[in-house]
Residue frames as a rotation matrix with the C-alpha (Angstrom) as fourth column:
UNK 1
0.530 0.847 0.040 0.11
0.846 -0.532 0.032 0.00
0.048 0.017 -0.999 -0.03
UNK 2
-0.561 -0.762 0.322 1.15
0.739 -0.637 -0.220 3.48
0.373 0.114 0.921 -0.82
UNK 3
0.450 0.686 -0.572 0.00
0.855 -0.516 0.052 6.49
-0.259 -0.512 -0.819 1.21
UNK 4
-0.341 -0.493 0.800 0.51
0.553 -0.794 -0.253 10.23
0.760 0.357 0.544 0.33
UNK 5
0.353 0.374 -0.858 0.58
0.917 -0.318 0.239 12.51
-0.184 -0.871 -0.455 3.33
UNK 6
0.679 0.011 0.734 0.78
0.274 -0.931 -0.240 16.28
0.681 0.364 -0.636 3.47
UNK 7
-0.269 -0.877 0.398 3.29
-0.131 -0.376 -0.917 18.36
0.954 -0.299 -0.013 5.52
UNK 8
-0.108 0.394 0.913 1.04
-0.950 -0.311 0.022 18.06
0.293 -0.865 0.408 8.49
UNK 9
-0.897 -0.263 0.356 0.94
-0.364 0.895 -0.256 14.24
-0.251 -0.359 -0.899 8.38
UNK 10
-0.009 0.993 0.114 -2.54
-0.533 0.091 -0.841 14.11
-0.846 -0.068 0.529 7.04
UNK 11
-0.571 -0.200 0.797 -3.27
0.444 0.741 0.504 11.31
-0.691 0.642 -0.334 4.49
UNK 12
-0.127 0.545 -0.829 -4.48
-0.586 -0.716 -0.381 12.87
-0.801 0.437 0.410 1.18
UNK 13
0.379 0.332 -0.864 -4.32
-0.894 0.372 -0.250 9.82
0.239 0.867 0.438 -1.05
UNK 14
-0.007 -0.400 0.917 -3.74
-0.560 0.761 0.328 6.13
-0.828 -0.511 -0.229 -1.23
UNK 15
0.216 0.098 -0.971 -3.02
-0.918 0.358 -0.168 3.26
0.331 0.928 0.168 -3.64
UNK 16
0.581 -0.043 0.813 -3.06
-0.358 0.883 0.303 -0.41
-0.731 -0.467 0.498 -3.47
UNK 17
0.229 -0.629 -0.743 -0.09
-0.959 -0.012 -0.285 -2.05
0.170 0.777 -0.606 -5.25
UNK 18
0.604 0.014 0.797 0.57
-0.215 0.965 0.146 -5.65
-0.768 -0.260 0.586 -6.04
UNK 19
-0.253 -0.657 -0.710 3.13
-0.967 0.166 0.191 -7.61
-0.007 0.735 -0.678 -8.09
UNK 20
0.349 0.426 0.835 1.73
-0.381 0.878 -0.289 -10.97
-0.856 -0.218 0.468 -9.31
UNK 21
-0.811 -0.578 0.088 2.57
-0.187 0.400 0.897 -13.51
-0.554 0.711 -0.432 -12.01
UNK 22
0.449 0.893 0.003 0.40
-0.212 0.110 -0.971 -13.63
-0.868 0.436 0.239 -15.11
UNK 23
0.991 -0.031 -0.134 1.03
-0.116 0.334 -0.935 -15.54
0.074 0.942 0.327 -18.34
UNK 24
0.685 -0.726 -0.058 4.47
0.709 0.682 -0.180 -16.40
0.170 0.082 0.982 -16.97
UNK 25
-0.435 -0.777 0.455 5.83
0.556 -0.629 -0.542 -13.04
0.708 0.017 0.706 -16.10
UNK 26
-0.614 0.070 -0.787 5.66
0.686 -0.447 -0.574 -10.38
-0.392 -0.892 0.227 -13.42
UNK 27
-0.137 0.650 0.747 2.69
0.610 -0.539 0.581 -7.91
0.780 0.536 -0.323 -13.61
UNK 28
-0.952 -0.174 -0.251 2.39
0.304 -0.600 -0.740 -4.74
-0.022 -0.781 0.624 -11.48
UNK 29
-0.114 0.974 0.196 -1.21
0.723 -0.054 0.688 -3.94
0.681 0.220 -0.698 -10.46
UNK 30
-0.978 -0.170 -0.120 -2.15
0.208 -0.774 -0.597 -0.46
0.009 -0.609 0.793 -9.23
UNK 31
0.066 0.996 -0.066 -5.49
0.865 -0.024 0.501 0.64
0.497 -0.090 -0.863 -7.64
UNK 32
-0.893 -0.442 0.087 -5.29
0.319 -0.756 -0.572 4.25
0.319 -0.483 0.816 -6.81
UNK 33
-0.597 0.680 0.425 -7.81
-0.794 -0.575 -0.196 5.34
0.111 -0.455 0.884 -4.40
UNK 34
-0.590 0.325 0.739 -9.00
-0.168 0.846 -0.506 1.68
-0.789 -0.423 -0.445 -4.28
UNK 35
0.253 0.697 -0.671 -10.60
-0.807 -0.231 -0.544 2.20
-0.534 0.678 0.504 -7.79
UNK 36
0.976 0.217 0.015 -10.42
-0.155 0.744 -0.650 -0.29
-0.152 0.632 0.760 -10.72
UNK 37
0.298 -0.915 0.273 -7.12
0.117 0.319 0.941 -2.10
-0.947 -0.249 0.202 -11.14
UNK 38
0.842 -0.170 -0.512 -4.70
-0.539 -0.297 -0.788 -1.28
-0.018 0.940 -0.341 -13.89
UNK 39
0.718 -0.564 0.408 -1.95
0.345 0.797 0.495 -3.69
-0.605 -0.215 0.767 -14.94
UNK 40
0.595 -0.699 -0.397 1.59
-0.799 -0.568 -0.197 -2.94
-0.088 0.435 -0.896 -16.02
UNK 41
0.968 -0.223 -0.111 3.86
0.178 0.932 -0.315 -5.54
0.174 0.286 0.942 -17.62
UNK 42
0.455 -0.880 -0.135 7.52
-0.012 -0.158 0.987 -5.95
-0.890 -0.448 -0.082 -16.49
UNK 43
0.989 -0.143 0.029 9.68
0.020 -0.062 -0.998 -4.87
0.144 0.988 -0.059 -19.55
UNK 44
0.143 -0.979 0.145 13.06
-0.210 -0.173 -0.962 -4.20
0.967 0.107 -0.230 -17.94
UNK 45
0.990 0.102 0.096 14.74
-0.114 0.196 0.974 -5.59
0.080 -0.975 0.206 -14.70
UNK 46
0.005 -0.995 -0.098 18.15
0.019 0.098 -0.995 -5.30
1.000 0.003 0.019 -13.14
UNK 47
-0.310 -0.221 -0.925 19.50
0.879 0.306 -0.367 -5.33
0.364 -0.926 0.100 -9.58
UNK 48
-0.771 -0.073 -0.633 18.72
0.416 -0.810 -0.414 -1.69
-0.482 -0.582 0.655 -9.17
UNK 49
-0.697 0.464 -0.547 15.85
-0.669 -0.695 0.264 -0.97
-0.257 0.550 0.795 -11.67
UNK 50
-0.580 0.619 0.529 12.40
0.634 0.751 -0.184 -2.38
-0.511 0.229 -0.828 -12.57
UNK 51
-0.837 0.314 -0.448 10.28
-0.501 -0.769 0.397 -0.95
-0.220 0.557 0.801 -15.46
UNK 52
-0.537 0.721 0.439 6.71
0.569 0.693 -0.443 -1.75
-0.623 0.012 -0.782 -15.99
UNK 53
-0.958 0.104 -0.269 4.73
-0.268 -0.665 0.697 -0.68
-0.106 0.740 0.665 -19.16
UNK 54
-0.227 0.884 0.409 1.14
0.709 0.438 -0.553 -0.41
-0.668 0.165 -0.726 -20.23
UNK 55
-0.937 -0.349 -0.001 1.00
0.261 -0.705 0.659 1.50
-0.231 0.617 0.752 -23.50
UNK 56
-0.450 0.848 0.281 -2.80
0.518 -0.009 0.856 1.37
0.728 0.530 -0.435 -23.65
UNK 57
0.127 0.478 -0.869 -3.28
0.967 -0.254 0.001 3.16
-0.221 -0.840 -0.495 -20.31
UNK 58
0.798 0.302 0.522 -3.96
0.424 -0.897 -0.129 6.95
0.429 0.324 -0.843 -20.29
UNK 59
0.076 -0.767 0.637 -1.60
-0.520 -0.575 -0.631 7.94
0.851 -0.283 -0.443 -17.51
UNK 60
0.061 -0.880 -0.472 0.78
-0.772 -0.341 0.537 6.67
-0.633 0.331 -0.700 -16.56
UNK 61
0.768 0.033 -0.640 2.11
-0.531 0.592 -0.606 4.46
0.359 0.805 0.473 -19.43
UNK 62
0.138 -0.843 -0.519 5.30
0.199 0.537 -0.820 3.61
0.970 0.010 0.242 -17.59
UNK 63
0.914 0.070 0.399 6.27
-0.376 -0.223 0.900 3.06
0.152 -0.972 -0.178 -14.00
UNK 64
0.240 -0.942 -0.237 9.98
0.064 0.259 -0.964 2.90
0.969 0.216 0.122 -12.98
UNK 65
0.997 -0.047 0.064 11.28
-0.064 -0.002 0.998 1.84
-0.047 -0.999 -0.005 -9.66
UNK 66
0.329 -0.931 -0.155 15.04
0.173 0.221 -0.960 2.47
0.928 0.289 0.234 -8.97
UNK 67
0.665 -0.325 -0.673 17.27
0.738 0.147 0.658 2.09
-0.115 -0.934 0.338 -5.92
UNK 68
0.792 -0.429 0.435 19.26
-0.318 -0.898 -0.305 5.20
0.522 0.103 -0.847 -4.99
UNK 69
-0.202 -0.960 -0.195 22.72
-0.021 0.203 -0.979 5.24
0.979 -0.194 -0.062 -3.66
UNK 70
-0.574 -0.022 0.818 21.21
-0.770 -0.326 -0.549 6.05
0.279 -0.945 0.170 -0.13
UNK 71
-0.958 0.265 -0.110 19.26
0.277 0.954 -0.115 2.68
0.075 -0.141 -0.987 -0.40
UNK 72
-0.344 0.900 -0.267 15.99
-0.242 -0.360 -0.901 4.61
-0.907 -0.245 0.342 -0.89
UNK 73
-0.491 0.262 0.831 13.59
0.755 0.605 0.255 3.72
-0.435 0.752 -0.495 -3.51
UNK 74
-0.611 0.256 -0.749 12.44
-0.413 -0.910 0.025 6.20
-0.676 0.325 0.662 -6.20
UNK 75
-0.181 0.594 0.784 9.33
0.750 0.599 -0.281 5.71
-0.637 0.537 -0.553 -8.33
UNK 76
-0.766 -0.024 -0.643 8.75
-0.334 -0.839 0.429 7.63
-0.549 0.544 0.635 -11.59
UNK 77
-0.028 0.782 0.622 5.63
0.662 0.481 -0.575 7.56
-0.749 0.396 -0.531 -13.53
UNK 78
-0.742 -0.374 -0.556 5.43
-0.159 -0.708 0.688 8.97
-0.651 0.599 0.466 -17.06
UNK 79
0.364 0.876 -0.317 2.82
-0.432 -0.142 -0.891 9.69
-0.825 0.461 0.326 -19.78
UNK 80
0.493 -0.258 -0.831 5.21
-0.822 0.175 -0.542 8.32
0.286 0.950 -0.125 -22.54
UNK 81
0.976 -0.212 -0.038 7.01
0.215 0.973 0.086 4.94
0.019 -0.092 0.996 -22.83
UNK 82
0.095 -0.976 0.196 10.26
0.656 -0.087 -0.750 6.70
0.749 0.200 0.632 -23.60
UNK 83
0.889 0.285 -0.357 10.90
0.449 -0.392 0.803 7.94
0.089 -0.874 -0.477 -20.04
UNK 84
0.093 -0.815 0.571 13.50
0.212 -0.544 -0.812 10.73
0.973 0.197 0.122 -19.90
UNK 85
-0.490 -0.305 -0.817 15.04
0.832 0.117 -0.542 11.63
0.261 -0.945 0.196 -16.48
UNK 86
-0.988 0.105 -0.116 13.65
-0.064 -0.946 -0.318 15.15
-0.143 -0.306 0.941 -16.62
UNK 87
-0.410 0.894 -0.182 10.10
-0.608 -0.119 0.785 13.86
0.680 0.433 0.593 -17.50
UNK 88
-0.028 0.565 -0.824 7.40
0.351 0.778 0.521 12.28
0.936 -0.275 -0.220 -15.52
UNK 89
0.540 0.174 0.823 6.69
-0.674 -0.497 0.547 12.48
0.504 -0.850 -0.151 -11.80
UNK 90
-0.383 -0.775 -0.503 9.21
-0.015 0.549 -0.836 11.28
0.924 -0.312 -0.221 -9.24
UNK 91
0.684 0.532 0.499 8.23
-0.491 -0.170 0.854 10.02
0.540 -0.829 0.145 -5.97
UNK 92
-0.559 -0.821 -0.121 10.77
-0.452 0.424 -0.785 9.07
0.695 -0.383 -0.608 -3.26
UNK 93
0.595 0.742 -0.308 9.47
-0.238 0.529 0.815 6.28
0.768 -0.412 0.491 -1.30
UNK 94
-0.612 -0.692 0.383 10.33
-0.636 0.143 -0.758 5.29
0.470 -0.708 -0.527 2.26
UNK 95
-0.463 0.270 -0.844 9.30
0.346 0.932 0.109 2.64
0.816 -0.242 -0.525 4.46
UNK 96
-0.080 0.493 0.866 6.79
-0.625 -0.702 0.342 3.40
0.776 -0.514 0.364 7.04
UNK 97
-0.938 -0.276 -0.211 6.77
-0.034 0.677 -0.735 1.89
0.346 -0.682 -0.645 10.53
UNK 98
-0.570 0.802 0.177 3.16
-0.683 -0.343 -0.645 2.81
-0.457 -0.488 0.744 11.15
UNK 99
-0.941 0.279 0.192 0.53
0.328 0.891 0.314 0.16
-0.084 0.359 -0.930 10.54
């Protein structure tokens, strides 16, 4: 689960996220706000990067997870399949200890 909080700590959005196997490969399933699920197929994978694509989806078409040098996880979403570093929306993720 992903939660977005504002500066005062109030939750302003959430998303259910899963990775499952379908047709012999990993599929990223996102449900922003608990709405209808959208699937993204794994198209690139390395020790520090995973790329999931869905060219038929309106936005995003691509989701990229990358490990940073600080061992944090960054997620970028893009409206195009060709993701440039300066394009898309970057979210720095951190593990929450709250349940």
